[in-house]
C-alpha positions in Angstrom: -44.3 63.2 225.0 -47.9 62.4 226.0 -47.7 60.5 229.4 -51.4 59.4 229.1 -50.7 57.3 225.9 -50.1 53.6 226.5 -48.8 52.6 223.1 -47.9 51.1 220.7 -45.0 53.4 220.1 -45.0 56.9 221.5 -47.3 59.9 221.1 -46.5 63.6 221.3 -48.8 66.6 222.0 -48.6 70.3 222.1 -47.6 71.8 225.4 -50.3 74.0 227.1 -48.5 77.2 226.7 -48.7 80.2 224.4 -47.3 79.8 220.9 -47.0 76.0 221.4 -46.8 75.3 217.7 -43.7 77.5 217.5 -41.8 76.1 220.4 -38.6 74.2 219.7 -38.8 70.4 219.9 -36.3 68.4 222.0 -36.1 65.0 223.6 -36.2 62.9 220.5 -33.6 60.3 219.6 -31.5 60.2 216.4 -33.5 57.2 215.3 -36.8 58.9 215.9 -35.5 61.8 213.7 -34.7 59.1 211.0 -38.3 57.8 211.3 -39.6 61.3 210.9 -37.6 61.7 207.7 -39.1 58.4 206.5 -42.6 59.7 207.3 -42.0 62.9 205.3 -40.4 60.9 202.4 -43.4 58.7 202.1 -45.9 61.5 202.1 -46.9 61.6 205.8 -49.0 58.4 205.7 -50.8 57.0 208.7 -49.6 53.5 207.9 -46.8 52.6 210.4 -45.0 50.7 207.7 -44.2 54.1 206.0 -41.8 54.7 208.9 -39.6 51.8 208.1 -37.8 53.0 205.0 -37.4 55.6 202.3 -34.8 57.9 203.8 -33.3 55.5 206.3 -33.4 51.7 206.4 -34.7 51.0 209.9 -34.2 47.2 209.5 -30.5 47.9 210.1 -31.1 49.6 213.5 -29.7 47.6 216.4 -26.9 47.0 218.8 -26.4 50.1 220.9 -23.8 50.4 222.2 -22.4 47.0 221.3 -22.7 45.2 217.9 -23.9 48.4 216.3 -25.6 47.8 213.0 -27.3 51.0 211.9 -26.8 52.2 208.3 -24.5 55.2 208.6 -26.0 57.3 205.8 -29.4 58.0 204.3 -30.7 56.1 201.3 -29.9 57.1 197.7 -33.0 59.0 196.5 -34.1 60.2 200.0 -36.3 63.3 199.7 -35.6 64.3 203.3 -32.8 63.4 205.7 -30.8 64.4 208.8 -28.2 66.9 207.5 -24.6 65.8 207.2 -22.0 67.7 209.1 -20.9 69.4 205.8 -24.5 70.5 205.1 -25.0 71.7 208.7 -21.8 73.7 208.8 -22.3 75.2 205.4 -25.9 76.2 206.0 -25.1 77.8 209.4 -21.6 79.2 209.1 -20.5 79.5 205.4 -21.2 82.9 203.8 -20.9 82.7 200.0 -20.3 86.5 200.0 -18.1 86.7 203.1 -15.4 88.9 201.5 -17.5 90.4 198.7 -19.8 89.3 196.0 -18.9 85.7 195.1 -16.0 85.6 197.6 -17.0 83.0 200.1 -15.7 82.4 203.6 -16.4 81.0 207.0 -18.0 82.8 209.9 -16.8 81.6 213.3 -20.3 81.7 214.9 -23.9 81.0 213.9 -25.0 84.6 213.6 -22.9 85.5 210.5 -20.2 86.9 212.8 -16.8 86.1 214.1 -18.1 86.9 217.6 -20.7 84.9 219.7 -24.2 86.2 220.1 -25.7 87.9 223.2 -27.6 85.7 225.6 -30.9 87.2 226.7 -34.7 87.4 226.1 -36.0 88.6 222.8 -35.6 92.3 222.4 -32.3 92.6 224.4 -30.5 89.3 223.5 -29.8 87.6 220.2 -30.1 84.0 221.3 -31.7 81.9 224.0 -28.4 79.9 224.4 -26.8 80.7 227.7 -30.0 82.4 228.9 -32.1 80.9 231.7 -35.4 81.8 233.3 -37.4 80.5 236.2 -38.9 77.0 235.6 -36.9 76.6 232.4 -38.8 79.5 230.8 -36.1 79.9 228.2 -37.7 76.9 226.5 -41.0 78.8 226.1 -39.4 81.3 223.8 -40.9 80.6 220.3 -38.8 79.9 217.3 -38.2 83.1 215.2 -38.1 85.3 218.3 -34.7 86.6 217.3 -35.3 87.7 213.7 -32.1 89.6 213.4 -29.9 86.6 214.4 -29.5 84.8 211.1 -27.1 82.4 209.4 -25.5 83.6 206.1 -28.4 81.8 204.3 -31.0 83.5 206.5 -31.8 80.5 208.6 -33.3 81.3 212.0 -32.6 79.7 215.4 -29.2 78.1 214.5 -28.2 79.3 218.0 -30.4 78.4 221.0 -33.7 76.5 220.7 -32.4 72.9 220.7 -29.2 71.3 219.6 -29.6 69.4 216.3 -28.7 65.8 215.4 -26.5 65.4 212.3 -26.1 62.3 210.2 -22.3 61.8 210.9 -20.9 59.4 213.4 -19.3 61.6 216.1 -16.2 59.5 216.5 -15.4 57.0 213.8 -13.9 54.2 216.0 -17.1 54.3 218.0 -19.9 54.4 215.4 -22.6 54.0 218.0 -22.5 57.8 218.6 -24.1 60.3 216.2 -23.1 64.0 216.1 -25.0 67.0 217.5 -24.4 70.5 216.1 -25.2 73.8 217.8 -26.3 75.1 221.2 -29.6 75.0 223.0 -31.7 77.2 225.2 -29.9 77.8 228.5 -26.7 76.1 227.3 -24.1 76.7 230.0 -21.3 76.2 227.4 -22.4 79.2 225.4 -20.8 80.9 223.4 -18.1 78.2 222.8 -20.9 75.7 221.9 -21.9 77.9 219.0 -18.5 78.0 217.4 -18.5 76.6 213.8 -16.1 73.8 214.7 -17.9 72.4 217.8 -19.7 69.0 217.4 -21.0 66.9 220.3 -22.0 63.3 220.2 -24.8 61.1 221.6 -26.3 57.6 221.6 -28.7 57.4 218.6 -31.2 55.4 220.6 -31.3 57.7 223.7 -33.6 60.7 224.0 -31.6 63.8 225.2 -33.7 66.5 226.7 -31.9 69.3 224.7 -31.4 67.6 221.3 -33.7 67.9 218.3 -33.2 68.2 214.5 -33.1 70.3 211.4 -34.1 68.6 208.1 -32.3 68.6 204.8 -34.1 68.2 201.5 -33.6 68.3 197.7 -35.3 71.2 196.0 -35.3 72.0 192.2 -32.8 74.8 191.5 -32.7 76.9 188.3 -30.8 74.2 186.4 -30.2 71.3 188.8 -31.0 69.9 192.3 -29.4 71.7 195.1 -29.1 70.7 198.8 -30.5 73.0 201.3 -31.4 72.9 205.0 -35.2 72.7 204.7 -36.7 72.9 208.2 -35.6 73.0 211.7 -37.4 70.4 213.7 -35.7 70.8 217.0 -36.7 68.7 219.8 -37.9 69.6 225.1 -40.1 68.5 224.5 -39.5 71.2 221.6 -37.5 71.6 217.9 -37.0 73.9 215.0 -39.4 73.4 212.2 
């Protein structure tokens, strides 16, 4: 976030480090992720009104933590959205050929394996999760630095980088919390936090320094529209794009 900007709204800038465009993004709220989806849906316009709807109806946003009014799902016809839990889990842990061609099954961890990855720098580790350096240098590891650590669908950085908001409410009786899926750079809970079944929760209006997002979209398939995880926009002020 740019500390020299006085508003309206907020402004972000590249960090003054090597490979800045490829650093993970973190520190954005769930609602900011929804605004970003609206911006993409509406063609990346400069008009602030383009942030108000398309993927998410921001007129419903209010009441955290009490009298919560946010719409719980993206709009019908959204071109981009925050992945649902089902989409996040399947894109990161479901292998359609797990037990042979056309014989699908679940992997326990995000690296197409039933064992957690190896924390460490690129070249010796397979994830930045659980790995720390001086002055939080683990957040300076660019996305794509672990090319051999892939989901069954060949997505990069499903482990490490930043945790990713999902659309689902974390705990139904308390809808003011949204879910977060996956680990982040330096995550002390690794490897458990990378298990396929682990979901965390957070206030959708609060910026968490380790939470970002991954984007889902519709793309034309051979004969129909299929849902895919489209881009990782992970937010450290860093995210997966």
